[in-house]
C-alpha positions in Angstrom: 69.8 55.2 159.6 67.7 53.4 162.2 65.7 55.0 165.0 65.1 53.8 168.5 61.9 52.0 167.6 63.7 49.4 165.5 65.2 46.5 167.4 69.0 46.6 167.0 71.5 43.8 167.1 74.0 43.7 170.0 77.6 43.7 168.7 79.1 43.7 172.1 77.9 42.0 175.3 79.7 42.2 178.6 78.4 40.3 181.7 79.9 40.4 185.2 83.3 41.5 183.9 85.9 41.7 186.7 89.6 42.6 186.3 92.3 42.2 189.0 95.9 43.2 189.0 98.6 41.9 191.3 98.6 39.1 193.9 98.0 38.8 197.7 97.9 42.0 199.7 98.7 44.0 196.5 95.8 42.6 194.6 93.9 45.5 193.0 90.3 45.2 191.9 90.1 47.5 188.8 86.8 46.5 187.2 83.8 45.3 189.3 80.9 43.4 187.7 80.8 45.5 184.5 77.6 44.6 182.7 76.3 46.3 179.5 75.7 45.8 175.8 76.4 47.9 172.7 74.4 47.8 169.6 75.7 48.0 166.0 76.0 51.5 164.7 75.9 53.2 168.1 78.2 55.9 169.4 79.1 55.3 173.1 81.3 57.4 175.3 82.9 55.8 178.4 83.7 58.6 180.8 85.6 58.6 184.1 88.5 60.1 185.9 92.0 58.8 185.7 92.2 55.4 187.5 88.5 54.7 187.2 89.1 51.7 185.0 87.8 53.1 181.7 91.0 52.4 179.7 91.2 48.9 181.1 87.6 48.3 180.0 88.4 49.6 176.5 91.4 47.3 176.3 89.3 44.3 177.2 86.7 45.3 174.6 89.4 45.7 172.0 90.9 42.2 172.8 94.2 43.8 173.9 93.6 42.5 177.4 91.5 39.7 179.0 89.1 39.9 182.0 89.9 38.0 185.1 86.3 36.7 185.3 83.1 37.3 183.4 81.7 36.9 179.9 82.6 39.0 176.8 80.9 38.3 173.5 81.3 39.9 170.1 78.5 39.2 167.6 77.4 36.4 170.0 80.8 34.7 170.1 82.5 34.2 173.4 85.9 36.0 173.3 87.3 34.1 176.3 87.2 30.8 174.3 89.2 32.2 171.4 92.8 31.5 170.7 95.3 34.4 170.6 95.4 34.3 166.8 91.6 34.4 166.7 91.6 37.5 168.9 94.3 38.9 166.6 92.0 38.2 163.7 89.2 40.2 165.4 91.6 43.1 166.0 92.5 43.0 162.3 89.0 42.7 160.8 86.6 44.2 163.3 88.4 46.8 165.4 90.1 50.0 164.5 92.2 51.8 167.2 92.6 55.5 167.7 95.2 56.1 170.4 95.8 59.2 172.5 99.5 59.2 171.6 98.8 58.1 168.0 101.1 55.0 168.2 102.5 55.4 164.7 105.7 53.6 163.7 108.4 56.2 163.4 110.3 54.6 160.6 107.3 54.4 158.3 105.8 57.1 156.1 102.2 58.3 156.5 100.8 56.1 153.8 102.8 53.1 155.0 101.5 53.6 158.6 97.9 53.8 157.3 98.3 50.7 155.1 99.9 48.5 157.8 96.7 46.7 159.0 96.0 45.6 155.5 99.3 43.7 155.5 97.9 41.4 158.2 94.6 41.3 156.4 96.3 39.8 153.4 95.6 42.6 150.9 98.1 42.9 148.1 100.5 45.9 148.0 98.8 47.7 145.1 95.3 47.6 146.6 96.4 48.6 150.1 98.4 51.5 148.8 95.5 52.8 146.8 93.2 52.5 149.8 95.6 54.1 152.1 96.1 57.1 149.7 92.3 57.4 149.4 91.7 57.4 153.1 94.5 60.0 153.7 93.2 62.2 151.0 89.7 62.0 152.5 91.3 63.3 155.7 93.0 66.2 153.9 96.5 64.5 154.1 97.0 64.0 150.4 100.1 66.2 150.5 101.6 64.4 153.5 101.8 60.8 152.2 105.6 60.7 152.2 106.0 62.3 155.6 107.2 60.3 158.6 105.5 60.9 162.0 108.2 63.3 163.2 107.4 65.5 160.2 103.7 65.8 161.1 101.8 67.9 163.6 99.8 66.2 166.4 96.5 66.6 164.6 98.0 65.2 161.3 99.4 62.2 163.2 96.0 61.6 164.7 94.4 61.7 161.3 96.9 59.1 160.0 95.9 57.0 163.1 92.3 57.4 162.0 93.1 56.3 158.5 94.9 53.3 159.9 91.8 52.4 162.0 89.7 52.5 158.9 92.1 50.6 156.7 90.4 47.2 157.1 86.9 48.6 157.5 86.9 49.4 161.2 83.5 48.1 162.1 84.1 49.0 165.7 86.3 52.2 166.3 87.9 52.3 169.7 89.1 55.8 170.5 91.1 56.2 173.7 91.3 59.9 174.6 91.6 60.8 170.9 91.8 64.6 171.6 93.8 64.4 174.8 97.2 65.3 173.2 95.8 67.9 170.8 95.1 71.6 170.9 91.5 72.7 170.9 91.3 73.3 167.1 92.8 69.9 166.2 90.6 68.3 168.8 87.5 69.7 167.3 88.6 68.5 163.8 89.2 65.0 165.2 85.8 64.9 166.9 84.2 66.0 163.7 85.8 63.1 161.9 84.7 60.7 164.5 81.1 61.9 164.3 81.3 61.5 160.6 82.5 58.0 161.0 79.5 57.3 163.2 77.1 58.5 160.5 78.9 56.2 158.1 77.8 53.3 160.2 80.9 52.6 162.3 80.2 51.6 165.9 82.1 54.1 168.0 83.4 53.5 171.5 85.1 56.6 172.8 87.0 56.8 176.2 87.4 60.2 177.7 87.5 62.1 181.0 86.1 65.3 179.3 82.3 65.6 179.7 82.0 68.0 176.8 83.6 65.4 174.5 81.4 62.6 176.0 78.3 64.7 175.5 78.8 64.5 171.7 78.1 60.7 171.8 74.7 59.1 171.5 75.2 57.3 174.8 77.3 58.0 177.8 78.5 55.3 180.4 80.2 56.7 183.5 82.6 54.6 185.5 83.9 55.4 189.0 86.3 53.2 191.0 85.7 50.3 188.5 81.9 50.4 188.7 79.3 51.8 186.3 77.5 54.5 188.1 75.4 55.8 185.2 74.3 54.8 181.7 72.4 57.5 179.8 71.3 57.8 176.2 71.2 61.2 174.6 69.9 60.1 171.2 69.0 56.9 169.3 70.8 57.4 166.1 72.1 54.1 164.6 73.6 53.8 161.2 74.3 50.8 159.0 77.9 50.2 158.0 78.6 50.1 154.3 82.5 49.9 154.2 83.2 46.5 155.7 86.5 44.6 155.8 87.2 42.5 152.7 87.1 38.8 153.3 90.3 37.8 151.5 90.7 34.1 150.8 94.0 32.5 149.9 95.2 29.0 149.5 97.5 27.7 152.3 100.6 27.9 150.1 99.6 31.4 148.8 98.9 32.6 152.3 102.3 31.3 153.5 104.1 32.9 150.6 102.3 36.2 151.1 103.1 36.3 154.8 106.7 35.4 154.2 107.3 38.0 151.6 105.6 40.7 153.7 107.7 39.7 156.8 110.8 39.7 154.6 110.0 43.2 153.3 109.3 44.5 156.8 112.5 42.9 158.1 114.6 44.5 155.3 113.0 47.9 156.1 113.7 47.5 159.8 117.4 46.6 159.1 117.9 49.5 156.8 116.2 51.9 159.2 118.7 51.0 161.9 121.9 50.7 159.9 124.4 51.2 162.7 122.6 48.8 165.1 122.4 46.2 162.3 126.1 46.7 161.4 127.1 46.2 165.1 125.0 43.1 165.3 126.7 41.7 162.2 130.2 42.5 163.5 130.8 39.2 165.3 129.5 37.2 162.3 131.7 39.2 159.9 134.8 38.5 161.9 133.9 34.8 162.5 133.2 34.1 158.8 136.3 36.0 157.6 138.4 34.0 160.1 136.9 30.6 158.9 137.3 31.3 155.2 140.8 32.8 155.6 142.0 29.9 157.8 140.7 27.4 155.3 142.4 29.4 152.4 145.7 29.5 154.3 145.4 25.7 155.0 144.7 25.0 151.4 147.7 27.0 150.2 149.9 25.4 152.9 148.9 21.9 151.9 149.3 22.7 148.2 152.8 24.1 148.8 153.8 21.1 150.9 152.5 18.7 148.3 154.5 20.5 145.6 157.7 20.1 147.6 156.9 16.4 148.2 156.3 16.0 144.5 159.7 17.5 143.8 161.1 14.5 145.7 159.4 12.3 143.1 155.9 11.6 142.0 154.7 8.2 143.4 158.3 7.1 144.0 159.9 4.8 146.5 163.6 5.2 147.5 165.4 2.0 148.6 168.5 2.4 150.8 170.9 -0.1 152.4 170.7 -0.7 156.2 168.0 -1.2 158.7 166.5 2.2 158.7 167.0 5.8 159.7 169.6 6.1 162.5 171.4 2.9 161.5 175.1 3.8 162.1 176.2 1.0 159.8 174.1 2.2 156.8 177.1 4.1 155.3 179.2 0.9 155.3 176.5 -1.5 154.1 176.9 -2.2 150.3 174.1 -4.6 149.7 172.3 -2.9 146.8 173.4 -3.8 143.3 172.6 -2.6 139.8 171.0 -6.0 139.1 168.5 -5.2 141.9 167.4 -2.1 140.1 167.3 -3.9 136.7 165.2 -6.7 138.3 162.7 -4.2 139.8 162.5 -2.3 136.5 161.2 -5.5 134.8 158.2 -5.7 137.2 154.8 -4.8 135.7 153.8 -2.5 138.6 156.9 -0.4 138.2 157.3 2.2 135.5 161.0 2.7 135.9 163.9 1.9 138.3 167.2 3.8 138.5 170.2 3.1 140.6 171.9 6.0 142.4 175.6 6.4 143.1 176.8 9.4 145.1 180.3 10.9 145.2 181.8 14.0 146.6 184.9 15.6 145.2 186.7 18.6 143.8 185.2 20.4 140.8 187.6 22.3 138.5 186.8 24.7 135.7 189.4 27.2 134.5 190.5 29.0 137.6 187.5 27.7 139.8 188.1 25.0 142.3 185.4 24.0 144.7 183.7 21.0 146.4 180.6 19.5 144.8 178.4 16.4 144.9 178.0 14.1 141.9 175.2 11.7 141.7 175.1 8.8 139.2 171.6 8.1 138.0 169.6 6.5 135.2 168.1 8.2 132.2 164.6 8.2 133.8 165.8 9.8 137.0 164.9 13.4 136.0 161.3 12.4 135.1 160.9 10.4 138.3 162.1 13.3 140.5 160.3 16.0 138.5 163.4 18.0 137.5 163.0 20.3 134.5 165.7 21.2 132.1 166.4 25.0 131.5 169.2 24.5 129.0 170.4 21.6 126.9 169.2 18.1 127.5 169.4 15.1 129.8 171.5 12.0 129.0 169.9 9.1 127.1 169.8 5.4 127.9 172.4 4.8 125.2 174.8 7.2 127.0 174.1 5.3 130.2 174.9 2.0 128.5 178.1 3.4 127.0 179.5 5.0 130.2 179.4 8.4 128.5 181.4 11.2 130.2 178.5 13.6 130.3 177.0 15.6 133.1 173.9 17.7 133.9 174.4 20.5 136.4 172.0 22.5 138.5 171.4 26.2 138.4 173.6 26.8 141.5 176.6 25.2 139.8 175.9 27.3 136.6 175.9 30.5 138.6 179.0 29.6 140.6 181.4 28.5 137.9 179.8 29.8 134.7 179.0 33.3 136.1 180.2 35.0 133.0 179.0 32.4 130.5 175.2 32.4 129.8 175.4 29.0 128.0 177.6 26.4 129.7 176.3 23.6 127.5 179.2 21.9 125.7 181.9 23.1 128.2 184.2 20.6 129.9 184.5 20.4 133.7 186.8 18.3 135.8 185.4 16.2 138.7 188.0 14.3 140.7 190.4 14.5 137.7 187.7 13.0 135.4 186.6 15.2 132.5 182.8 15.5 132.0 181.0 17.4 129.2 178.1 19.6 130.3 175.0 18.7 128.3 172.2 20.3 130.3 171.3 22.7 133.1 168.2 22.1 135.4 165.8 24.9 136.4 166.3 26.7 139.7 165.1 24.8 142.8 162.3 27.0 144.2 161.9 25.0 147.4 163.6 26.7 150.3 166.1 24.8 152.4 169.8 23.8 152.5 169.4 21.5 149.5 168.4 24.4 147.3 171.7 26.2 148.1 174.0 23.2 147.4 175.6 22.5 144.0 174.5 19.2 142.3 175.7 17.4 139.3 174.2 14.3 137.7 176.0 11.8 135.4 175.0 8.3 134.2 175.4 5.8 137.1 177.6 3.7 134.9 180.0 6.6 134.5 180.0 7.3 138.2 180.7 3.7 139.0 183.3 2.8 136.5 185.0 6.2 135.8 184.6 8.2 139.0 184.3 6.0 142.1 185.6 2.7 140.6 183.2 0.8 142.7 180.4 -1.5 141.5 178.3 -0.8 144.6 175.3 1.7 144.5 174.0 3.9 147.3 170.3 3.6 146.6 167.6 2.7 144.1 164.7 5.0 143.1 161.7 3.3 141.5 158.6 5.0 140.1 155.4 3.0 140.8 152.7 2.9 138.1 149.9 5.3 138.7 147.3 2.5 138.7 149.0 0.7 141.5 148.6 1.5 145.2 152.0 2.7 146.5 151.5 0.8 149.8 150.9 -2.5 148.0 153.9 -1.7 145.7 156.1 -1.1 148.7 155.2 -4.5 150.2 155.8 -6.2 146.9 159.3 -4.6 146.5 160.1 -5.7 150.1 159.2 -9.3 149.3 161.1 -9.4 146.0 164.3 -7.8 147.4 164.2 -9.9 150.6 163.9 -13.0 148.4 166.9 -11.9 146.2 169.1 -11.0 149.2 168.0 -13.8 151.5 167.3 -11.3 154.2 166.0 -7.8 154.7 169.1 -5.6 154.6 167.5 -2.5 153.2 164.7 0.0 154.1 162.4 2.1 151.9 161.1 5.7 151.9 157.7 5.9 150.3 156.9 9.5 149.2 153.2 8.6 149.1 153.3 7.7 152.8 155.0 11.0 153.6 152.4 12.8 151.5 149.5 11.1 153.3 151.1 11.8 156.7 151.6 15.4 155.9 148.1 15.7 154.4 146.6 14.2 157.6 148.7 16.5 159.8 147.8 19.6 157.8 144.1 18.6 157.8 144.2 18.1 161.6 145.9 21.5 162.0 143.4 23.1 159.7 140.5 21.5 161.5 141.9 22.7 164.8 142.4 26.3 163.6 139.0 26.2 161.9 137.4 25.0 165.2 138.8 28.1 166.9 137.3 30.2 164.1 134.0 28.5 164.6 134.1 29.3 168.3 134.4 33.0 167.2 131.3 32.4 165.0 129.4 31.0 168.0 130.5 34.0 170.0 129.2 36.2 167.2 125.9 34.3 167.2 125.5 34.9 170.9 126.2 38.6 170.2 123.4 38.5 167.6 121.1 36.9 170.1 121.9 39.5 172.8 121.5 42.5 170.5 118.2 41.0 169.1 117.0 40.6 172.6 117.9 44.2 173.3 116.2 45.1 170.0 113.0 43.3 171.1 113.1 45.4 174.3 113.6 48.6 172.4 110.9 47.7 169.9 108.3 46.4 172.4 106.0 49.4 171.6 106.3 48.6 167.9 105.4 45.0 168.6 102.3 46.1 170.6 101.2 48.4 167.8 101.5 45.6 165.3 99.5 43.3 167.5 96.9 45.9 168.1 96.2 46.3 164.4 96.0 42.5 163.7 99.5 40.9 163.7 99.4 37.3 164.8 102.1 35.6 166.9 103.5 33.9 163.7 103.8 37.3 162.0 105.9 38.7 164.8 108.0 35.6 165.2 108.5 35.4 161.4 109.5 39.1 161.1 112.1 39.0 163.9 113.5 35.6 162.9 113.9 36.8 159.3 115.7 39.9 160.6 118.1 37.8 162.5 118.7 35.5 159.5 119.2 38.4 157.1 121.6 40.1 159.5 123.6 36.8 159.7 123.6 36.3 155.9 124.6 39.9 155.3 127.3 39.5 157.9 128.4 36.2 156.3 128.6 37.9 152.9 130.6 40.8 154.3 132.9 38.3 156.1 133.5 36.4 152.8 134.2 39.8 151.0 136.6 40.8 153.8 138.4 37.5 153.6 138.7 37.8 149.8 140.0 41.3 150.2 142.6 40.1 152.7 143.5 37.3 150.3 143.9 39.6 147.4 146.2 41.8 149.4 148.1 38.8 150.7 148.5 37.3 147.3 149.5 40.6 145.8 152.4 41.2 148.1 153.5 37.7 148.8 155.3 36.0 145.9 156.3 32.8 147.5 153.1 31.9 149.4 149.4 32.8 148.9 145.9 32.0 150.0 143.8 29.4 148.1 140.1 30.0 148.6 137.7 27.1 148.5 134.2 27.5 147.1 133.1 24.7 149.4 134.4 26.6 152.5 132.7 29.8 151.4 129.3 28.0 150.9 129.6 26.2 154.2 130.5 29.5 155.9 127.4 31.1 154.5 125.3 28.1 155.5 126.8 28.3 159.0 125.9 32.0 159.3 122.4 31.3 158.2 122.1 28.5 160.8 123.4 30.9 163.4 120.6 33.4 162.4 118.0 30.6 162.8 119.4 29.2 166.1 120.3 32.4 167.9 117.5 34.5 166.4 114.7 32.2 167.4 114.7 33.0 171.1 114.4 36.8 170.7 111.8 36.3 168.0 109.8 33.9 170.2 110.0 36.3 173.1 108.7 39.1 170.8 105.8 36.9 169.6 104.8 36.0 173.2 104.4 39.5 174.4 101.0 40.6 175.7 99.6 43.3 173.3 98.5 45.6 176.2 101.9 45.2 178.0 103.8 45.9 174.8 101.7 49.0 174.1 102.3 50.3 177.6 106.0 50.1 177.1 108.0 53.3 176.5 
């Protein structure tokens, strides 16, 4: 303790402080040439009626507001020349605020409210928790650590506010009407605590309109209409502060990591504390992500199904037909293709196999069955080229082709139609256009929908079809299988050159299944891109929804932002917290959207036997990256608005 004879150090110096509000005719002069100093360890009461300017003065002293003109120094440093973050650092390390309405965060427990300033000081979780508990126990709140503000009485809430003010040392305690909202007993307890804090060396600046409260201070400054009308000292008791704020030093990386983790934890806490609002914010993202992933899954499944059907036409095959092309009315009468053409092509190095095709329609007889069927004469490699699989028996061999063997392979439709009561038709004799043919194999059922899957098909060696069935040496088409190592477009051009050279002119046209495949792939990709673009639009709409709700959230939580700034939060802390909240909401929405899409896919694949949804890991990852980007892009504006709020304006918000 020091007495009045010892020269004291000024901690606060105000010279010619003026504060104006409004513009033009509405301009209001609130503080008028305020000029005084406060020494370290003093207990000063600023008294005045409502509207006198005392609270405005306290806000300027606490760096919550700035004067219009004048000089304000703390420990000899001009506050007006400080950046906003430097002022926030002062509020964090030098000041401790005790508000009339407590200003506790409703979603935090007592110990969490008390410990909050230490988050912005950089104290680790264990140390700040221990200090908060110790301060609350010293204020007889050891049994209320887990209680939230709405579970505490007014006096208890004010004591939590005092603990918060002392958390970082509280060299200067600013108490704004600390007993104004309390009953007389609680008010006396709070004043007793404040006087004890003075004796512990804290510089106390108390604002009140009650003279009996002000009379308990060592010095009383009275303000009326924005001017100091009296400044009297009751005693000269000054005390030296022992409990000062810790000067915590961290490396740049460690400081960034600490702030990020603390902002992350606070963001998670805020989201969980407002589950319904968070879920509604996520809704647009959930629907958008689910749409994107589902559309891509349907597109993948559609493309796979189409490719399977194209593959059933032949893998890497080219069909050669007589005539000038599709729509040629003379193509049925043109007989330019010969077996020798197929044999010549089969000897080329870029072709794996070549088979001539002969088609015939006729009457099929078996026992008492008589019906019309199609017979196709093909080579031994035909079934491999076209991807047909054998369910029963076998396919004919090259030897049987060479010997014009009277054998036939039938499809599943033919088996069902004429061998309805015979499970094994292999070895049976059927009559096609009065020519007996022995059944040696049955192909598997054609799973591709369409008229071709409902027709009856029979395959016999092309030599048999030509010399025993049709009696003609002409063939209807040639099917070649291109080597996998050869580009099908190049092969098609080469075949065209070879056959044109053989025939002396181009009297044929070709159907390249690879070209069809590429065209369909391009078409399906375009359609998928189009539908995905529509889904992305829904994502953008969802992002705008996130931005709007976050903007509303900033408005709703303006008071919270003001409290955080008052206890030392910098602009970056507020920006980071709200931005992380937006990103977490979008990521959570993205994960829920993916889960919803997978659930829909599971149900779809369970009940649909012919068609399903094929989910892509790439699309899921891209969807989640998209949702994260939306969080960054659409969350930045609300977060930036929150960080730019003026502390005093934010605190005044209700």
